N, C-alpha and C positions, 0 to 999 in steps of 0.2 A: 377575453380573460387570459388565454394562454400568453398573449403579448405582455399583459401586466405581470404575470407570474415570472416570465423570463427577465423582464426588466427588474423585478424585485431581486432575483438572484444575482443579476449583474451588479446591482447596487451593493448587495452584501459582499460580493467578491471584491469590489473596489474598496469597501470599508476594511475588509480583512487585509488586503494588500497595503493600505495606508497604515494600518495598525502594525503590520509586520515591518514596514519601512521605518516607522517611528521607533519600534523596538530595537531594530538594528542600529539606528542612529544613536539611541540611548546607550546601547552596549558599547558602540564605538567611542562615544564620548567618555564613558567610564574607563574604557581601556586607555584612552589618551591621558586621562587624569592620573591613573595608576602609574603609567610609564613616566609621566612627568614627576610625580611624587618620588618614585624610585630614583630617577635621575638626580633630582635635587638632593635627596638623602645621600647618594653616593658622592656627589660633588662636595657636599658639606664635610663628610668624613674625610675625603681625600684632601680637602683644603686644610683641615686640622692637622692631618699627617704631614702634608707638605710644608706647613708652617713651623715644623720642628727644626730648631737650629742644629747644624752638625756639631758633633762632639769635638773637643780638642784632641790632638794626638801627640804622641811623644816624638819629637824631632829626632832625637838620638836613635831611638828604636827604628824609626822609619829609615833613617840614613843607613844604619847597619844592615837592615833587611834588603834595601835596594842595592847596596854595594855588593852584598852576597849574591843576589840574583844576577847582577851584571858581571860578577867575578872580577871586581875592581877594588882597589884600595880607596877608602874615603879620604882623598886628599883635600887640601884647603879649597874651599868653594863647593865641595860636593854637597854638604849639608844644606847650604843656602839654595843652591840650584834645585836640589831634590825637593826642598820645602816649597819653592815657588811652583814647581810642577804639581805638587800635591794640592796646593791652594787652588790652582786653576782647575784641576780635575774635580775637586770638591764642588766648585761652582756649577759644573756641568753634570755631575753624576750623583749628587745628593738626592734624597727622595723628591720626586717631582721634576728633577732635572733643573735646568735654567729657566726660571719663571719670569724674569724681568720683561721678556718680550712676548709673553703669552697673550693671545687674543681670544681665547676660549676659556670658559669656566672649567675648573675652579681657579686656575691661575689668574684669569682676568679679574676675579673678585678680591684677590689677595693684594695687600700692600706692605705688610710687615716684612715678609721674606724677600720681595723684590728690593726693598730698601736695604736689607741686610746684605744682599748680593752686591748692591752698588757700593756699599761701604768697603767690603772686602776687595772688590774690583779696583777701586781707587788706589788702595795700598799695593795691589799687584801691579798696576800700571806704574806707580811711582818708583817702585823698586826695580822693575824691569828697565825703566829708563835710566836709573842709576847704574845698573849693571852694564848697559850699553854705553853710556856716556863716560863713566869713570872707572868702575871696578874692573872691567875687562881690558883696560888700556893702561899702558905703562906711563904715558905722558900725553899731553894735549895733541901732539903731532902724530901719535900712533894711529894706525888703521883700526877701525871698529870691527868687532867680531861679526863674521858674516851671518851667523845664525841669530845672534842677539839683535842684529839690525832688522831681522824679520819678525822676531818675537815681540819686540817692543811696540811697533805700530799695529800688530795684529790685536794686541790687548787694548789698544786705543780705538778699535773699531766701534761703531755705533752700538751701544748696549741694548737698544730696543728694536733692532732689525729682525724681523721674523721671515721675510721673503728671501729672494735671491739677491745677494748672498745672505745667509742667516748668520746671526751672531755666534751661534754655537760652532758653525763650520769655521769661521774666522778664528775663534779662540782655540779651536783644536789645532789649527795650523800653527798658532803661536806655541802651543804645548809641544808639538812635534819639533819645532825649532829649538826649544829649550832642551828637549831630550837629546837632540843631535849635539848641542853645545856641551851637555853633561858627558856624553859619550866621548867627545874629543878631549874634554878637560881631564877625564880620568884615564885616558889611554896613554900609556908612557911612550908609545910609538908615534903619537901625534903631538907636536909641540906648538901648534898654532892656536890653541885655546888657552887663555890665561885668566886668572882670578887674583887680582892684587888686593890683598887684605891690609890696606894701608889706612893710617889715621885720617888722611885728608879725604880719601874716598868715602869713608864712613861718615865723616863730618859733613860732607856736602849733602848726603841723603838726609841726615838728621836735621839739617837746616830747613829743608823742604817739609819734613815731617812736623817740625815745630809749628809751622803755619797751618798745616792741616788740623792738628789737634787743637790749636788755639781757636780756630774757626768753629770746630765742632763743640768745644767746651762753651764758647760764648752762646752759640745757638741753643744748646741744651739749657744753659742758665737763664735764657730768655723765656723759658716755659712759664714762669710766674710774672714776667714783666719787670722791666727796670728802666731807669732814666736813660735817655739817649746821651752818649758821650759827646757827640757833635753839638748837641744843644747845650750841654754843660760847658763846653769850651767856648761857645759863642757868648755865654753870659759872663765870661771873665772880664772884670773891669780893671783897666790899667791905672785908672785914677784913684779909685777908692775901693780897696778889697772888701770893705765892710758892706758894700752895696751888692756884692755878688749874690746870685741866686742859683741854686743847684737844679731847680725845676726844669721842666721841659716835657716834650712828648715821651710817652712810655713806649719802649720797644718790647713787643711780646710776640712769641711764636703763636700763630693761629692754632686753635685747639684741634683743628682737623689735621695738622701737620706734626703734632707733638710726638705721636708714635712713629711717624716716618723718620724724624730726626733721631729718635732714640734707637731705632733698629739700624739705621745707617751707622751710628756710633758703635753699636754692638758688632756689626760686620767688620768695621775697621779694627776694633779691638781684637776680634778673633784672628784676623789675618796678621796683625802686628805682633800678637803674642807668639805666633809660630816663627815669624821672621826674626824677632829678637832672640828666640831660643836658638835659631840657626846662626845668627850673628855671634852669639856667645861661644859657639863652637868654632866657627871659621876665623873670627877676629880675636881669638883668645890671647894670642901673643901680644898684639898691640894693645889690647885692653889691660893686660897685666902690666905692660911697660908704662902705660899712661895712668896706672892706678884708677882705671875707670870700671873695673869689674863690679864694684859695689853699686855703681849707678845703673849698670845693665840689670843686675839682680833686682834693684828697686823698680825699674820699668816693668820687668816681668811680673813681679808681685802685684803691681797695680793693674796690669792688664789681666792677670788671672782673676782679680777681684771684679773687674769689669765684665768678665765672662761667667760670673756666678749664675747659678740656675735661677730662672724667673718662676716664682711661685704664684704670682698673680696672673689671672687670665687676660688682664688688660693693663696698659701702661697708666699708672696712677699719676695724677698731677695735682697733689695737694699743695697748699701754700707752703712757703719755706719753713715756717714754724707752726704749721697747723696740725690737725689730728691725723689726716691721711698722709701716707708716704708720697714722696715725689721722686719717681724713678729717674727722671731727667737730671735732677740735681745730684742724685747719687752717682749716676754715670759721669756727670761733669766733674765731680770731685775726683773720681778715679783717673780720668783722662788728664785733669790739671796736674795731679801729682806725678803722673807718668811724664807729662811735658816738662815739669820742673826737673825731674831726673835726667831727661834728655838734654836740657839746657846745661846741666852740670857735666854731662858726658862731653858735649861739644867744647866746653871750657877746658876740660882735662885733655882732650885730644889735640887741642890747638897749642898746648904747651910743649916746649922742646924737651 
């Protein structure tokens, strides 16, 4: 009998231990679920905050402030270089920092802001190349600026690299090179940094910009689908024009990429707005001489419209004449009008 009693108590002890273990496991499971829920909530809130687009800034005010801090005179080229530095720093220092190369949530889950960053980055790359290739050189046989020759390739570094070297580190090296160039440019005791605000230099950059904006406008316009131009050309009849048909395969941006294209265009428009405001300052003399100031103002007005506040939480893609808005077509309209003004600028700048 004593053996049975001891066995009974041993069995009860085992049952209690099993129950306690199960209870601990249940508590641990609930703790894990609570931590996971809090993590998801925090990342969602952070993702919404990080998706906010940076505000526009006053180029003139920023130029005056920076010149005062450096105790320098804002000579020709100061506004443009200072604006390029501010655009690059904004990419790295806005809420969430640089997100394009993130591999962890919430950056990993975001796609609108990374595309916005890429659009702004493309304009930064193009103008840094123009500064290195044309604007800082008096003629084709002149030596290129030593700091701009560093800055331009740094901004062309892989936008999605997160390891060694990281994209942020390479872009910061480009920013430091721009700052050295600005310091030499504004220092009256150093005459080795130049900024030639000539019509031909500006026109060369505008030619590249026309193709950029033309491509963006077309891709935005394809959000609702349109006939392929190549198919339409292939249907041209040399013998009987009455037999021609306009039909063909429809070209349409996939619905999963509509917001990507839209935010890339938004980023491009944001960077270009500030670059053109700086161009208005540094190239003022040549713009007045060529009667091109009205065209610059027109470009700025259209880019300001392209940067208007988004009141919709999603990018709407209604049909061209449908009930719902189509944000892509609205953006395409702004960029197309800006591109038309740029074409007018190039024409005026090319005249003697």
